[in-house]
C-alpha positions, 0 to 999 in steps of 0.5 A: 507500526512504522511512521508514515514519512510521506503521503502517497495518494490512495486512489482506489481500495477494494477487498474481495473475499477469495481463497488464495493458494500459497503456490506462488509465494516466495521462500523466505530463504536465508535472508535476514530482514531488510538485507540489502544483499538479497536479490532485487525483484526484476523490474518490469514494465506494467504497461500504460496506466488505463482508465479504472475498471469497475471492481468485481461484483463481490468486492467491498469498495473501501474508498471510491474517491469521494468518501472516507465512510469506511474508515476511522482513526486507527488509534484504538485507545480512543473512542472511534473517530472518523478518519481525518485524511483529506479527499481531493480530486478522487484520492485520499491523502494523509494530513500531517498530524492525523495519524493512521487510519483503519477500516471500520470493519475487520477482515479475514481472508481477502484479495486486496486491490490498491491503486496509488500514485507517489508524490511528484516531484520525486524527492529523497531516496530509499525508504524516505521516498513516498513511504506508506503502507496498507496494514492487514490484521494489525500484523502485516503491511503491504508496502506503498513506496515510490520504487520507480528507479529507487533502490531500497532493501527488497522486502521494503519495496512497493508491494512487499509484505514489509520486512518479510517478502519482497514483491515478485517484480517491481512494476512501479510507474513513475511518480504521479502515475 
């Protein structure tokens, strides 16, 4: 597990059970992990940020802006303990020294929806800029990174399956949005 270098603000997190086709998955190709010569995903305008919408009726909301009840400290070598991140203004944020958090329940197939904002003002470059992630099944990480005007290796950008697949596009908004 990689250390969290900064603390993006997680604004909403929900899971819905679905069946997903691999028809749109990218090919691994001949690119070694973290290759900087791998083509960068196209930058697209995600459109303006809007008012959050209600989650799908079958979604399990893991963070609603008010409670960490669905979360615990990720360190499984200790007795399960409540997550110790802070909640402020409807988002959760890493508290230095509290470590990673994990869901209280385990999941298999899922559709993941994450809303987050990178810290402002933007500072540093590459992987040192608002770096975090959502780990799935203790094996995969969906990268959370400030990728707005921030070049890094493609399989380490926001929305990448870290170290495996770059995102289809870079749809990052400016820090704070």
